[in-house]
C-alpha positions, 0 to 999 in steps of 0.5 A, a space after each residue: 030216653 029208652 021209651 023216645 028210642 022204643 018210639 022212634 023206631 017205631 014210628 019209622 015203621 022199624 020192628 025190633 027183635 029182641 027189644 030190650 037188648 038193642 034200647 040198650 046199646 041204643 042208650 050207650 050210642 046215644 050216650 057216648 056220640 053225644 045222639 038224640 034218638 030222631 038222630 040215631 034212629 035217622 043213622 039206622 035208617 041210613 045204614 040199613 039203606 045202604 046194606 040193603 036190609 029190611 025193617 027188621 032190627 036185629 041185635 047182629 048188626 049193633 057192632 056194625 052200627 057202632 063203628 057206622 057211628 064212628 065213622 060218622 063221627 070222625 068226618 064230623 069233627 075233620 068237617 069243622 076243622 079250619 087247617 092245622 096250626 103252625 106252632 113258632 118258637 115265639 107261640 111256644 114260648 107264650 103258651 103257658 101264659 096264652 093257655 091261661 088267657 084263654 080261661 079268663 078271656 071270652 074269645 070268638 067263635 073262631 078263637 074256640 075253634 082252635 082247641 079241637 083242632 087235635 082229630 084223629 088224622 092230627 100231628 100230636 102237639 107237644 107242650 112242654 111235657 105230654 102231648 094231648 091225646 090223639 082223639 077229639 077233645 069233644 069225643 066221648 068214648 067208654 074208656 074215658 067213662 070208666 070208673 075206678 081208675 088206678 085201683 090195686 086188684 091184688 098184690 104181692 107184699 105190699 107197694 105203699 107208694 101206689 095209696 100214697 099216689 092215689 091220696 096225691 091224685 085225689 087230693 090235687 086233680 083227677 084230670 089225667 092231663 095235669 102231671 105234677 111233676 116230681 124229682 127223677 129216680 136214679 138211672 138204672 143199669 141195663 144190660 141185653 143178654 140175648 142174641 139179636 141180629 145186627 140193625 138193619 140186616 134181612 131177619 130169618 134170611 140165611 145163604 145155605 153158605 152161611 148155614 153150613 158154616 153155622 153147623 159146621 163151627 158146633 161140630 168143631 167147637 164141640 169137639 175142641 171142647 171135648 179134646 181140650 177136658 183130655 179125657 177124648 182123643 182127637 176125632 176120626 173119620 166114623 164112615 172108615 172101617 175100624 182097624 182090627 188086630 189079633 188077640 196074642 196075649 190069650 192066644 184065642 182065634 179071634 179078631 177085635 175091633 179098635 175103639 175110636 172116638 167121632 163127633 157129629 150130629 144127630 140127623 134123621 135119614 127120612 124126613 119125619 119124626 127120628 126113630 131108633 134104627 135110621 139115625 145117622 151121625 154127620 161128622 165134620 168136614 175136617 174128620 170125613 168130609 161131612 159124610 153120614 154114617 148110620 148109628 146102631 144103638 143097641 148096646 146102650 142102655 138108655 139114651 136120649 137124642 134129637 135132630 140136630 144135637 151135636 153129641 160123641 160117640 165112642 163106639 167101633 165100625 166093623 164094616 164102614 156101613 155103620 157105628 157100633 155106640 158104646 157110648 154117647 157124650 152130649 155134655 161138656 165135661 167139668 174139667 174144662 175150664 171155660 170163662 163164663 165172662 168170656 162167653 157171654 160177652 159175645 152175646 151181650 150188649 151194653 145200652 148204658 149211657 155213653 155206652 162207658 163200662 159200669 163197675 159191678 160194685 157200684 150198681 144197686 140190687 135195688 129196682 122198680 118197674 112197670 109192666 103192661 101188655 097190649 093191646 094199648 088200644 081199645 076196640 072202639 078206636 085207635 085213640 090209643 088212651 090206655 097208653 096215654 093213661 099208663 104214660 101219665 101214670 108212669 109220670 107220676 110214679 117215676 119207675 126205673 124201668 117201663 116195660 111195655 110188650 106188644 101187641 102196639 099195631 093190634 092185627 085183631 083190631 076192628 079197625 085194623 082188619 077192615 083195612 081202612 085207615 089213611 095211613 100205613 102201619 108204620 105211620 101208625 106206629 111212629 105217630 101214635 107210639 113212638 112219639 107218645 115215648 119220646 115225650 115221656 122220656 124227655 119229659 122225665 130227664 134221662 134216668 128214664 128207660 122203656 123197653 120194648 118187646 114185639 108181639 106176634 099181632 103186630 101189623 107192622 112187623 115180622 108176625 114170624 116166631 122168634 121175633 127180631 127187635 124192632 128197628 126204630 132209628 132213634 139216634 137221640 133216644 137210643 140210650 133210653 128206649 130200647 127195643 129186644 127180641 121176643 123172646 128176650 132177656 135183660 139184666 137191669 141192676 142186677 135183676 135178671 128179667 126174662 120176657 116172652 110173648 109167644 102164641 099159647 100152643 107154643 108156651 105151652 111146649 117151652 121148657 119150665 125152670 124153679 127157682 127159689 129166688 125168682 118171682 114169675 109174672 103172667 103179663 096182663 093186657 092193658 085195654 079189654 075190649 072197650 074198658 080198661 085191663 091191668 098192669 103189673 108194679 114191681 119193686 125190687 130189693 135183692 130177694 124175692 121176699 123182700 120186693 113187691 107187686 101190685 097188679 093195678 087196674 087202670 
């Protein structure tokens, strides 16, 4: 076919600049889009006329030409449609018998056209299990033609379940459209430990009064904690000159300043980096009316401060213009009795079934989960084939928890960048992503749980970091599909999971901690270009040594 492609281009007086590379790409186009060499050259002729190109075929135009071929394929399929079929209750009830009959009984051409109704813009139809892929059945994609599906790329310890599933797939059916349903696994407990705004609120919107009250509460809470330790006295106004007294014991002709204790927030005198000399201490409204005073840190051997930090300061103020610090208290003493459970309860959001409390002794320590990171589409289309393949795999393996990190609607996708979609980003997210997840949890039963984490590349969501959770409004499935913030912390079966999908530059600035009882998993992209990517399957068993993990190529 390569020689035929060359001959067709020469026949139409086209000159190939980089002949070998262009011919190879054109061969791929012919295979993927079921085109003959003459049809391909005719499409290129139309493409070059529309863009007023010369008779020289350059490799730089191949990507745009591929997108043009995709558009032509979609338009051709849409023209074949005769209208969406309305499924009644009777149709759904006897749907399985109808599908079996169509395999045996020959049908008319009009009946055969109904098979290809699932076009790119068609609404997915539920058929007792997972809905059909959101791509035309007659369109062949590079992702659909990939080889070595669900191959284990690397492992930590071992997961024998993966190999068993691979053997089962090879024996029964390699087609992912037919899925063998197994008994559901045990439901895992789930709690959200990271704080997040209430549903429906305006994210990152604060009134000046709210900001003031928040800062005031921080200073007052820290003051009460230090006073409760009985190691420090009640804070005073640091902007007022300290009282002096005459030393009558030694009859020394000198005055001594009384030491005071103050609590406030570290501020900069001017915009920019925090420097040693222009450091200010802003106390609370109750103690000083919110006034600021300069801090003199020359008598301190060492210190570490940052803007916004709330600290306690011991020292004296001889003139009322500056506070000479002799001690900085930047911690809460251990003598303070803090109810850790009460403190965490203010940030915890229980999402157990029916909102019933769970006895910690009844929660198992084992956990099975799958973690996948977007994008969930290949760069050549918006059919969400990788997501459908992942959910089909999850149906076979039956994990207790499925963690999906964005981007779901990738703002870097070529189709998104062009802005030629006939639907909004939010509609695309609900039709292509949420509908698949709804079908997944309904098919799996009440034991299945799904966690959604946004990304700054999601076109339908706030792109500021940190990000709020998705507002999906699925009341019927809220106990199975849970959205958390980015970054976020969750507890599942006594296992803490910290998820973060941050910019690379910001990720380098985040603090890191080491622990002998933790596993660090670097998220892998589920789709890479037009091909497949990887996802992670984990099985936790109390300790990392007894746990197992596998990086699997989808």
